[in-house]
PyMOL Python script that loads the backbone (N, CA, C, O; Angstrom):
from pymol import cmd

cmd.read_pdbstr("""\
ATOM      1  N   MET A   1     142.183 175.421 210.476  1.00  0.00           N
ATOM      2  CA  MET A   1     142.831 175.445 209.187  1.00  0.00           C
ATOM      3  C   MET A   1     144.295 175.845 209.350  1.00  0.00           C
ATOM      4  O   MET A   1     144.660 176.622 210.232  1.00  0.00           O
ATOM      5  N   LYS A   2     145.108 175.291 208.475  1.00  0.00           N
ATOM      6  CA  LYS A   2     146.533 175.608 208.437  1.00  0.00           C
ATOM      7  C   LYS A   2     146.864 176.073 207.024  1.00  0.00           C
ATOM      8  O   LYS A   2     146.215 175.664 206.061  1.00  0.00           O
ATOM      9  N   ALA A   3     147.869 176.922 206.905  1.00  0.00           N
ATOM     10  CA  ALA A   3     148.283 177.445 205.605  1.00  0.00           C
ATOM     11  C   ALA A   3     149.687 176.969 205.272  1.00  0.00           C
ATOM     12  O   ALA A   3     150.562 176.908 206.136  1.00  0.00           O
ATOM     13  N   CYS A   4     149.885 176.636 204.017  1.00  0.00           N
ATOM     14  CA  CYS A   4     151.193 176.214 203.528  1.00  0.00           C
ATOM     15  C   CYS A   4     152.152 177.406 203.545  1.00  0.00           C
ATOM     16  O   CYS A   4     151.784 178.509 203.139  1.00  0.00           O
ATOM     17  N   LEU A   5     153.357 177.184 204.007  1.00  0.00           N
ATOM     18  CA  LEU A   5     154.354 178.250 204.067  1.00  0.00           C
ATOM     19  C   LEU A   5     154.857 178.639 202.671  1.00  0.00           C
ATOM     20  O   LEU A   5     155.339 179.756 202.479  1.00  0.00           O
ATOM     21  N   LYS A   6     154.749 177.744 201.714  1.00  0.00           N
ATOM     22  CA  LYS A   6     155.267 178.010 200.374  1.00  0.00           C
ATOM     23  C   LYS A   6     154.192 178.548 199.428  1.00  0.00           C
ATOM     24  O   LYS A   6     154.366 179.622 198.853  1.00  0.00           O
ATOM     25  N   CYS A   7     153.078 177.815 199.257  1.00  0.00           N
ATOM     26  CA  CYS A   7     152.066 178.219 198.272  1.00  0.00           C
ATOM     27  C   CYS A   7     150.837 178.871 198.905  1.00  0.00           C
ATOM     28  O   CYS A   7     149.972 179.373 198.188  1.00  0.00           O
ATOM     29  N   LYS A   8     150.745 178.872 200.237  1.00  0.00           N
ATOM     30  CA  LYS A   8     149.677 179.515 201.007  1.00  0.00           C
ATOM     31  C   LYS A   8     148.318 178.827 200.889  1.00  0.00           C
ATOM     32  O   LYS A   8     147.303 179.416 201.261  1.00  0.00           O
ATOM     33  N   TYR A   9     148.275 177.609 200.386  1.00  0.00           N
ATOM     34  CA  TYR A   9     147.037 176.836 200.284  1.00  0.00           C
ATOM     35  C   TYR A   9     146.558 176.481 201.688  1.00  0.00           C
ATOM     36  O   TYR A   9     147.363 176.108 202.541  1.00  0.00           O
ATOM     37  N   LEU A  10     145.247 176.594 201.933  1.00  0.00           N
ATOM     38  CA  LEU A  10     144.686 176.275 203.242  1.00  0.00           C
ATOM     39  C   LEU A  10     144.255 174.812 203.279  1.00  0.00           C
ATOM     40  O   LEU A  10     143.603 174.315 202.361  1.00  0.00           O
ATOM     41  N   THR A  11     144.631 174.137 204.357  1.00  0.00           N
ATOM     42  CA  THR A  11     144.339 172.722 204.503  1.00  0.00           C
ATOM     43  C   THR A  11     144.193 172.361 205.977  1.00  0.00           C
ATOM     44  O   THR A  11     144.574 173.138 206.852  1.00  0.00           O
ATOM     45  N   ASP A  12     143.647 171.196 206.245  1.00  0.00           N
ATOM     46  CA  ASP A  12     143.562 170.659 207.605  1.00  0.00           C
ATOM     47  C   ASP A  12     144.679 169.656 207.871  1.00  0.00           C
ATOM     48  O   ASP A  12     144.845 169.198 209.002  1.00  0.00           O
ATOM     49  N   LYS A  13     145.436 169.314 206.850  1.00  0.00           N
ATOM     50  CA  LYS A  13     146.478 168.291 206.964  1.00  0.00           C
ATOM     51  C   LYS A  13     147.760 168.871 207.551  1.00  0.00           C
ATOM     52  O   LYS A  13     147.902 170.088 207.670  1.00  0.00           O
ATOM     53  N   ASP A  14     148.695 167.986 207.917  1.00  0.00           N
ATOM     54  CA  ASP A  14     149.962 168.396 208.516  1.00  0.00           C
ATOM     55  C   ASP A  14     151.011 168.786 207.480  1.00  0.00           C
ATOM     56  O   ASP A  14     152.017 169.401 207.834  1.00  0.00           O
ATOM     57  N   ARG A  15     150.803 168.448 206.221  1.00  0.00           N
ATOM     58  CA  ARG A  15     151.653 168.845 205.103  1.00  0.00           C
ATOM     59  C   ARG A  15     150.749 169.334 203.981  1.00  0.00           C
ATOM     60  O   ARG A  15     149.599 168.908 203.885  1.00  0.00           O
ATOM     61  N   CYS A  16     151.247 170.211 203.144  1.00  0.00           N
ATOM     62  CA  CYS A  16     150.461 170.752 202.044  1.00  0.00           C
ATOM     63  C   CYS A  16     150.191 169.659 201.001  1.00  0.00           C
ATOM     64  O   CYS A  16     151.127 168.996 200.556  1.00  0.00           O
ATOM     65  N   PRO A  17     148.923 169.462 200.605  1.00  0.00           N
ATOM     66  CA  PRO A  17     148.620 168.444 199.595  1.00  0.00           C
ATOM     67  C   PRO A  17     149.049 168.853 198.188  1.00  0.00           C
ATOM     68  O   PRO A  17     149.103 168.006 197.296  1.00  0.00           O
ATOM     69  N   ILE A  18     149.353 170.124 197.973  1.00  0.00           N
ATOM     70  CA  ILE A  18     149.743 170.593 196.647  1.00  0.00           C
ATOM     71  C   ILE A  18     151.257 170.504 196.450  1.00  0.00           C
ATOM     72  O   ILE A  18     151.720 169.931 195.464  1.00  0.00           O
ATOM     73  N   CYS A  19     152.031 171.071 197.387  1.00  0.00           N
ATOM     74  CA  CYS A  19     153.485 171.124 197.194  1.00  0.00           C
ATOM     75  C   CYS A  19     154.274 170.358 198.265  1.00  0.00           C
ATOM     76  O   CYS A  19     155.504 170.352 198.235  1.00  0.00           O
ATOM     77  N   ASN A  20     153.585 169.723 199.200  1.00  0.00           N
ATOM     78  CA  ASN A  20     154.187 168.897 200.246  1.00  0.00           C
ATOM     79  C   ASN A  20     155.113 169.682 201.183  1.00  0.00           C
ATOM     80  O   ASN A  20     156.026 169.103 201.772  1.00  0.00           O
ATOM     81  N   SER A  21     154.888 170.982 201.326  1.00  0.00           N
ATOM     82  CA  SER A  21     155.679 171.811 202.242  1.00  0.00           C
ATOM     83  C   SER A  21     155.059 171.815 203.636  1.00  0.00           C
ATOM     84  O   SER A  21     153.973 171.277 203.850  1.00  0.00           O
ATOM     85  N   GLU A  22     155.769 172.430 204.576  1.00  0.00           N
ATOM     86  CA  GLU A  22     155.265 172.563 205.936  1.00  0.00           C
ATOM     87  C   GLU A  22     154.103 173.550 205.975  1.00  0.00           C
ATOM     88  O   GLU A  22     153.977 174.408 205.101  1.00  0.00           O
ATOM     89  N   VAL A  23     153.257 173.421 206.995  1.00  0.00           N
ATOM     90  CA  VAL A  23     152.110 174.309 207.173  1.00  0.00           C
ATOM     91  C   VAL A  23     152.205 175.030 208.510  1.00  0.00           C
ATOM     92  O   VAL A  23     152.923 174.600 209.413  1.00  0.00           O
ATOM     93  N   SER A  24     151.474 176.127 208.622  1.00  0.00           N
ATOM     94  CA  SER A  24     151.482 176.932 209.838  1.00  0.00           C
ATOM     95  C   SER A  24     150.051 177.310 210.201  1.00  0.00           C
ATOM     96  O   SER A  24     149.204 177.488 209.326  1.00  0.00           O
ATOM     97  N   GLU A  25     149.794 177.429 211.488  1.00  0.00           N
ATOM     98  CA  GLU A  25     148.485 177.888 211.945  1.00  0.00           C
ATOM     99  C   GLU A  25     148.435 179.409 212.051  1.00  0.00           C
ATOM    100  O   GLU A  25     147.375 179.973 212.322  1.00  0.00           O
ATOM    101  N   ASN A  26     149.564 180.076 211.842  1.00  0.00           N
ATOM    102  CA  ASN A  26     149.671 181.521 211.955  1.00  0.00           C
ATOM    103  C   ASN A  26     149.556 182.156 210.567  1.00  0.00           C
ATOM    104  O   ASN A  26     150.558 182.362 209.882  1.00  0.00           O
ATOM    105  N   TRP A  27     148.323 182.462 210.164  1.00  0.00           N
ATOM    106  CA  TRP A  27     148.072 183.062 208.856  1.00  0.00           C
ATOM    107  C   TRP A  27     146.978 184.108 208.957  1.00  0.00           C
ATOM    108  O   TRP A  27     146.213 184.128 209.921  1.00  0.00           O
ATOM    109  N   ARG A  28     146.904 184.998 207.935  1.00  0.00           N
ATOM    110  CA  ARG A  28     145.896 186.062 207.903  1.00  0.00           C
ATOM    111  C   ARG A  28     145.323 186.180 206.499  1.00  0.00           C
ATOM    112  O   ARG A  28     145.974 185.837 205.512  1.00  0.00           O
ATOM    113  N   GLY A  29     144.098 186.671 206.433  1.00  0.00           N
ATOM    114  CA  GLY A  29     143.447 186.935 205.155  1.00  0.00           C
ATOM    115  C   GLY A  29     143.006 185.664 204.458  1.00  0.00           C
ATOM    116  O   GLY A  29     143.599 184.602 204.644  1.00  0.00           O
ATOM    117  N   LEU A  30     141.966 185.779 203.658  1.00  0.00           N
ATOM    118  CA  LEU A  30     141.416 184.624 202.959  1.00  0.00           C
ATOM    119  C   LEU A  30     141.122 184.999 201.521  1.00  0.00           C
ATOM    120  O   LEU A  30     140.464 186.003 201.251  1.00  0.00           O
ATOM    121  N   LEU A  31     141.615 184.180 200.595  1.00  0.00           N
ATOM    122  CA  LEU A  31     141.353 184.354 199.174  1.00  0.00           C
ATOM    123  C   LEU A  31     140.767 183.051 198.672  1.00  0.00           C
ATOM    124  O   LEU A  31     141.411 182.006 198.768  1.00  0.00           O
ATOM    125  N   ILE A  32     139.560 183.095 198.138  1.00  0.00           N
ATOM    126  CA  ILE A  32     138.912 181.910 197.577  1.00  0.00           C
ATOM    127  C   ILE A  32     138.940 182.042 196.063  1.00  0.00           C
ATOM    128  O   ILE A  32     138.387 182.988 195.502  1.00  0.00           O
ATOM    129  N   VAL A  33     139.583 181.095 195.413  1.00  0.00           N
ATOM    130  CA  VAL A  33     139.703 181.104 193.953  1.00  0.00           C
ATOM    131  C   VAL A  33     138.788 180.023 193.395  1.00  0.00           C
ATOM    132  O   VAL A  33     138.986 178.836 193.656  1.00  0.00           O
ATOM    133  N   LEU A  34     137.778 180.441 192.620  1.00  0.00           N
ATOM    134  CA  LEU A  34     136.832 179.496 192.024  1.00  0.00           C
ATOM    135  C   LEU A  34     137.225 179.117 190.605  1.00  0.00           C
ATOM    136  O   LEU A  34     137.069 177.963 190.205  1.00  0.00           O
ATOM    137  N   ASP A  35     137.735 180.078 189.842  1.00  0.00           N
ATOM    138  CA  ASP A  35     138.130 179.829 188.460  1.00  0.00           C
ATOM    139  C   ASP A  35     139.483 180.495 188.209  1.00  0.00           C
ATOM    140  O   ASP A  35     139.533 181.649 187.784  1.00  0.00           O
ATOM    141  N   PRO A  36     140.577 179.781 188.466  1.00  0.00           N
ATOM    142  CA  PRO A  36     141.898 180.400 188.374  1.00  0.00           C
ATOM    143  C   PRO A  36     142.275 180.852 186.956  1.00  0.00           C
ATOM    144  O   PRO A  36     143.106 181.747 186.805  1.00  0.00           O
ATOM    145  N   LEU A  37     141.697 180.269 185.943  1.00  0.00           N
ATOM    146  CA  LEU A  37     142.027 180.647 184.568  1.00  0.00           C
ATOM    147  C   LEU A  37     141.447 181.994 184.173  1.00  0.00           C
ATOM    148  O   LEU A  37     142.010 182.687 183.325  1.00  0.00           O
ATOM    149  N   ARG A  38     140.324 182.374 184.780  1.00  0.00           N
ATOM    150  CA  ARG A  38     139.669 183.631 184.438  1.00  0.00           C
ATOM    151  C   ARG A  38     139.839 184.717 185.490  1.00  0.00           C
ATOM    152  O   ARG A  38     139.438 185.859 185.268  1.00  0.00           O
ATOM    153  N   SER A  39     140.423 184.380 186.621  1.00  0.00           N
ATOM    154  CA  SER A  39     140.580 185.333 187.721  1.00  0.00           C
ATOM    155  C   SER A  39     141.835 186.175 187.553  1.00  0.00           C
ATOM    156  O   SER A  39     142.941 185.643 187.455  1.00  0.00           O
ATOM    157  N   GLU A  40     141.658 187.489 187.521  1.00  0.00           N
ATOM    158  CA  GLU A  40     142.798 188.401 187.421  1.00  0.00           C
ATOM    159  C   GLU A  40     143.637 188.366 188.703  1.00  0.00           C
ATOM    160  O   GLU A  40     144.864 188.444 188.646  1.00  0.00           O
ATOM    161  N   ILE A  41     142.981 188.251 189.841  1.00  0.00           N
ATOM    162  CA  ILE A  41     143.704 188.191 191.118  1.00  0.00           C
ATOM    163  C   ILE A  41     144.536 186.912 191.194  1.00  0.00           C
ATOM    164  O   ILE A  41     145.687 186.953 191.629  1.00  0.00           O
ATOM    165  N   ALA A  42     143.976 185.786 190.780  1.00  0.00           N
ATOM    166  CA  ALA A  42     144.718 184.520 190.785  1.00  0.00           C
ATOM    167  C   ALA A  42     145.950 184.612 189.885  1.00  0.00           C
ATOM    168  O   ALA A  42     147.002 184.066 190.218  1.00  0.00           O
ATOM    169  N   LYS A  43     145.827 185.289 188.764  1.00  0.00           N
ATOM    170  CA  LYS A  43     146.970 185.457 187.862  1.00  0.00           C
ATOM    171  C   LYS A  43     148.054 186.306 188.516  1.00  0.00           C
ATOM    172  O   LYS A  43     149.241 186.012 188.377  1.00  0.00           O
ATOM    173  N   LYS A  44     147.652 187.356 189.227  1.00  0.00           N
ATOM    174  CA  LYS A  44     148.639 188.242 189.865  1.00  0.00           C
ATOM    175  C   LYS A  44     149.407 187.542 190.983  1.00  0.00           C
ATOM    176  O   LYS A  44     150.596 187.801 191.170  1.00  0.00           O
ATOM    177  N   VAL A  45     148.743 186.663 191.722  1.00  0.00           N
ATOM    178  CA  VAL A  45     149.416 185.953 192.813  1.00  0.00           C
ATOM    179  C   VAL A  45     149.882 184.561 192.378  1.00  0.00           C
ATOM    180  O   VAL A  45     150.323 183.761 193.203  1.00  0.00           O
ATOM    181  N   LYS A  46     149.780 184.282 191.085  1.00  0.00           N
ATOM    182  CA  LYS A  46     150.275 183.043 190.468  1.00  0.00           C
ATOM    183  C   LYS A  46     149.655 181.793 191.067  1.00  0.00           C
ATOM    184  O   LYS A  46     150.356 180.862 191.462  1.00  0.00           O
ATOM    185  N   ILE A  47     148.318 181.787 191.128  1.00  0.00           N
ATOM    186  CA  ILE A  47     147.569 180.620 191.592  1.00  0.00           C
ATOM    187  C   ILE A  47     146.912 179.972 190.383  1.00  0.00           C
ATOM    188  O   ILE A  47     146.222 180.636 189.609  1.00  0.00           O
ATOM    189  N   ASP A  48     147.133 178.652 190.222  1.00  0.00           N
ATOM    190  CA  ASP A  48     146.517 177.974 189.089  1.00  0.00           C
ATOM    191  C   ASP A  48     145.662 176.772 189.500  1.00  0.00           C
ATOM    192  O   ASP A  48     145.229 175.993 188.651  1.00  0.00           O
ATOM    193  N   ILE A  49     145.425 176.628 190.800  1.00  0.00           N
ATOM    194  CA  ILE A  49     144.566 175.561 191.314  1.00  0.00           C
ATOM    195  C   ILE A  49     143.481 176.205 192.173  1.00  0.00           C
ATOM    196  O   ILE A  49     143.780 177.017 193.048  1.00  0.00           O
ATOM    197  N   LYS A  50     142.225 175.844 191.925  1.00  0.00           N
ATOM    198  CA  LYS A  50     141.148 176.462 192.704  1.00  0.00           C
ATOM    199  C   LYS A  50     141.181 175.965 194.145  1.00  0.00           C
ATOM    200  O   LYS A  50     141.592 174.839 194.424  1.00  0.00           O
ATOM    201  N   GLY A  51     140.738 176.833 195.051  1.00  0.00           N
ATOM    202  CA  GLY A  51     140.733 176.488 196.461  1.00  0.00           C
ATOM    203  C   GLY A  51     140.814 177.715 197.343  1.00  0.00           C
ATOM    204  O   GLY A  51     140.639 178.841 196.878  1.00  0.00           O
ATOM    205  N   LYS A  52     141.082 177.491 198.618  1.00  0.00           N
ATOM    206  CA  LYS A  52     141.201 178.579 199.596  1.00  0.00           C
ATOM    207  C   LYS A  52     142.678 178.827 199.877  1.00  0.00           C
ATOM    208  O   LYS A  52     143.454 177.885 200.040  1.00  0.00           O
ATOM    209  N   TYR A  53     143.063 180.106 199.935  1.00  0.00           N
ATOM    210  CA  TYR A  53     144.449 180.496 200.138  1.00  0.00           C
ATOM    211  C   TYR A  53     144.530 181.584 201.199  1.00  0.00           C
ATOM    212  O   TYR A  53     143.613 182.393 201.342  1.00  0.00           O
ATOM    213  N   ALA A  54     145.629 181.599 201.938  1.00  0.00           N
ATOM    214  CA  ALA A  54     145.909 182.647 202.906  1.00  0.00           C
ATOM    215  C   ALA A  54     146.611 183.789 202.175  1.00  0.00           C
ATOM    216  O   ALA A  54     147.333 183.558 201.205  1.00  0.00           O
ATOM    217  N   LEU A  55     146.402 185.010 202.637  1.00  0.00           N
ATOM    218  CA  LEU A  55     147.099 186.157 202.053  1.00  0.00           C
ATOM    219  C   LEU A  55     148.475 186.340 202.677  1.00  0.00           C
ATOM    220  O   LEU A  55     149.403 186.802 202.014  1.00  0.00           O
ATOM    221  N   SER A  56     148.610 185.979 203.953  1.00  0.00           N
ATOM    222  CA  SER A  56     149.876 186.127 204.658  1.00  0.00           C
ATOM    223  C   SER A  56     150.074 184.929 205.584  1.00  0.00           C
ATOM    224  O   SER A  56     149.165 184.549 206.321  1.00  0.00           O
ATOM    225  N   VAL A  57     151.252 184.346 205.541  1.00  0.00           N
ATOM    226  CA  VAL A  57     151.573 183.183 206.395  1.00  0.00           C
ATOM    227  C   VAL A  57     152.892 183.450 207.093  1.00  0.00           C
ATOM    228  O   VAL A  57     153.860 183.889 206.472  1.00  0.00           O
ATOM    229  N   LYS A  58     152.922 183.177 208.414  1.00  0.00           N
ATOM    230  CA  LYS A  58     154.161 183.335 209.191  1.00  0.00           C
ATOM    231  C   LYS A  58     154.567 182.008 209.779  1.00  0.00           C
ATOM    232  O   LYS A  58     155.584 181.924 210.469  1.00  0.00           O
TER     233      LYS A  58
END
""", "prot")
cmd.dss("prot")
cmd.show_as("cartoon", "prot")
cmd.util.cbc("prot")
cmd.orient("prot")
């Protein structure tokens, strides 16, 4: 898995499918958002699309 440098979305692709930014294999932590509209954590980190996200990307 690779993480987007901008939005931290986890993907297997070479570019982020959400924001088309570069991705990195150097990431830590995992946040799975199932319902971004009702999730307090998703609101705090400004996530509005469900999926898997990295907590830290370098």
